[in-house]
N, C-alpha and C positions, 0 to 999 in steps of 0.2 A: 290377429291374422286374418288377413286380406283371405276375402271368398273367393277368389279366383285365385289362389294357390292351387299349381297345378293341375290349372285345366285351359291354362296358355294355350299351349299347344295346338292342342284339337281343337280349339276358337281361331288358330290360323289355317289348321288344315281346312276348317267348315269353309271358309272364305275363300279359298282354292278350290275346293270343292263347287260351292257355288258357282266359279267361272267357268270350271272345268266341266261341265253335265250340260252344258247347251254344245259347246265345242264339240264334244266326243257325239253326241248325237250328230251332228250333220257330218262327224265325219265318219261314222257307222254309216250314215247313208250316201255318203259320197263310195264307200268301198261297195255297198252293195250294189249300185250303177256303176260302179266301175271308171268313176270320174277323179279318182286320187290322180295329182300330177304325172304326167308322163315324162318330164324334163324338171331337172333342176338347174337354179341360175342365182349361184351368189349373193350377187348383186347386179346393180345392170352396166355397169363394169368388166362382165364375166362372163366368159362364154357359156352357150346349157348345154347339157350333162347329160342324158339318157338316164331314166331312172326305169332299170328291170325289175318285174316283180314289185310292183308301190304295195303294201300293204299295211296295216296297223299295230303295231305292236305297245302292249303296257308297257309301263314302268317296271311291272316287278318280274320280267325278261320275259314275258309269255306272248307267243303270234295270236293274236284275237282272235282267226280264224278256228284255230285249237281249243281255245278255251272250250269247255265242257259248262260252266255256268253259261256263257255266250251262246252256245250251243242248243239249248233247252227254251234259249230262249225265242229262237228261232222255228222253232217246232210249234207255239203259240199261236192260236187262230186268230187275231189279230191283227191290223194291216202295218203293213211296212216301216212306216212314217212313227205309230206305235213301239215296234216291234226297236227301232232305230232310241228312241228316247229308254224303253224297257234298258238296252245295255247299258245306253249311257249312265245310267243310275247305278244297276248292279259293277258293274264296273269301276266306280266311283266307289262304290259302297265297300266291295273289296279291298282296292287301294288306300283306303284311307281305316279302314279294319286293321289291318296290314301292315303300317307306318305311315302312309305316306310316300309322300314324291320329294326320294331326298337329294336327289338330284337339281328340283327343280327347273325340268324339263318338259313336262307335261306329262297327266298323269298315263296316255296313250300319244303316240307317231307315227309319224309314216317314215316310208326309206328315204322320202327326199328332208324330213325334220333331221333324220340321224346325218344327212351327208351335212349340211346343212352344220349342227353340232360338234361335227367329226373337223370340216374344217375350219369351224373357229376355234378349239383345242388346237388342232395341229399349228394356226396360227398365232395361239398364246407361248408354246413348249418350243415355238423355231428358235427361237433368239441363245435357247440353253445348249450348251453342249453339255453329254453325256459322260 
């Protein structure tokens, strides 16, 4: 019996988590400072679309600003950058403990990320008729 039997999935998710945590810390900082994108442009040949109310949503379907775990970190007496990192780790651990990012779109998405993926999926299905 291989010692790795049954653990491969969490090892791959741990690899994803290692990539996601620094990205999440940046995103939480951008949301805090109001610097999330105001426009979306799918590619260099497409026109810009305004992004209304850009915010973060986790892959578990929760708006990050409404998450009680992340709200508790806001109350901590630590600097804002440390709060961003604490939120990143908290969010990542919650997602991993809940089964991980099953759609592989990222642990947390902005509204413009969602616009991007929506356009990709529309493009992939545009050749099919129901």
